[in-house]
C-alpha positions as CSV (number, residue, x, y, z in Angstrom):
1,X,31.0,-30.0,29.3
2,X,30.7,-28.7,25.7
3,X,27.5,-27.0,24.6
4,X,26.0,-28.1,21.4
5,X,26.1,-25.5,18.6
6,X,22.9,-23.5,18.4
7,X,21.0,-22.9,15.2
8,X,21.8,-19.5,13.6
9,X,19.1,-16.9,13.6
10,X,20.5,-15.6,10.3
11,X,18.2,-16.1,7.3
12,X,19.0,-18.7,4.7
13,X,20.2,-17.6,1.3
14,X,16.7,-18.1,-0.2
15,X,15.1,-16.1,2.6
16,X,17.5,-13.3,2.1
17,X,16.9,-13.3,-1.7
18,X,13.2,-13.2,-1.1
19,X,13.5,-10.2,1.2
20,X,15.7,-8.3,-1.3
21,X,13.2,-9.1,-4.1
22,X,10.3,-7.9,-1.9
23,X,12.2,-4.7,-1.0
24,X,12.9,-4.1,-4.7
25,X,9.3,-4.6,-5.6
26,X,8.1,-2.1,-2.9
27,X,10.8,0.3,-3.9
28,X,9.8,0.2,-7.5
29,X,6.2,0.8,-6.6
30,X,7.1,3.8,-4.4
31,X,9.3,5.2,-7.2
32,X,6.5,4.8,-9.8
33,X,4.0,6.5,-7.5
34,X,6.5,9.3,-6.7
35,X,6.9,9.9,-10.5
36,X,3.2,10.1,-11.0
37,X,2.8,12.4,-8.0
38,X,5.5,14.8,-9.4
39,X,4.1,14.7,-12.9
40,X,0.4,15.0,-12.1
41,X,0.4,17.3,-9.1
42,X,3.7,19.1,-8.5
43,X,4.6,20.0,-12.1
44,X,1.1,20.5,-13.4
45,X,-0.6,22.3,-10.5
46,X,2.3,24.1,-8.7
47,X,3.9,26.3,-7.5
48,X,2.2,26.9,-4.2
49,X,2.4,29.9,-2.0
50,X,3.3,28.0,1.1
51,X,3.6,24.5,2.6
52,X,0.0,24.6,3.8
53,X,-1.2,25.0,0.2
54,X,1.0,22.0,-0.9
55,X,-0.3,19.9,2.0
56,X,-4.0,20.6,1.0
57,X,-3.1,19.8,-2.7
58,X,-1.5,16.6,-1.6
59,X,-4.5,15.5,0.4
60,X,-6.8,16.3,-2.5
61,X,-4.6,14.4,-5.0
62,X,-4.5,11.3,-2.7
63,X,-8.3,11.4,-2.4
64,X,-8.7,11.7,-6.2
65,X,-6.1,8.9,-6.8
66,X,-7.9,6.5,-4.5
67,X,-11.6,7.5,-5.0
68,X,-12.2,9.0,-8.4
69,X,-9.3,8.0,-10.7
70,X,-10.4,5.5,-13.3
71,X,-7.9,2.7,-13.4
72,X,-7.6,0.9,-16.7
73,X,-6.1,-2.4,-15.3
74,X,-9.2,-3.0,-13.2
75,X,-12.0,-2.2,-15.7
76,X,-12.0,1.6,-15.7
77,X,-13.3,1.9,-12.2
78,X,-11.8,3.7,-9.2
79,X,-9.6,1.6,-6.9
80,X,-12.0,2.1,-3.9
81,X,-14.8,0.6,-5.9
82,X,-12.8,-2.6,-6.5
83,X,-11.8,-2.7,-2.8
84,X,-15.4,-2.2,-1.7
85,X,-16.6,-5.0,-4.0
86,X,-13.9,-7.3,-2.7
87,X,-14.8,-6.7,1.0
88,X,-18.5,-7.1,0.2
89,X,-17.8,-10.5,-1.4
90,X,-15.1,-11.6,1.2
91,X,-16.3,-10.5,4.6
92,X,-13.8,-10.7,7.4
93,X,-14.2,-13.8,9.6
94,X,-15.7,-13.0,13.1
95,X,-13.6,-14.5,15.9
96,X,-15.5,-17.3,17.8
97,X,-15.4,-15.5,21.1
98,X,-16.9,-12.4,19.6
99,X,-19.7,-14.4,18.0
100,X,-20.5,-16.2,21.3
101,X,-20.6,-12.9,23.2
102,X,-23.4,-11.7,20.9
103,X,-25.7,-14.7,21.8
């Protein structure tokens, strides 16, 4: 008795192209952020005495980047303000079982 051929788990050509394009977009974003990080923090504020000083400076930079940096593409507001506004206007749906438990 012959077995019928099974469908392949390999992605289609379109799916593979989409994955590659997605990877390239993420990679480009990471490279752009890395360039900003090097220019704004490492070159402008270094050198540091030790790795602990660099770790603190990195945490401060990320905090500034997300909470206080004015972003021109979103109306000269910090990214966190846009995110807070979005979540205020688009609340997460509550699962039905969680809503019933509160009754």
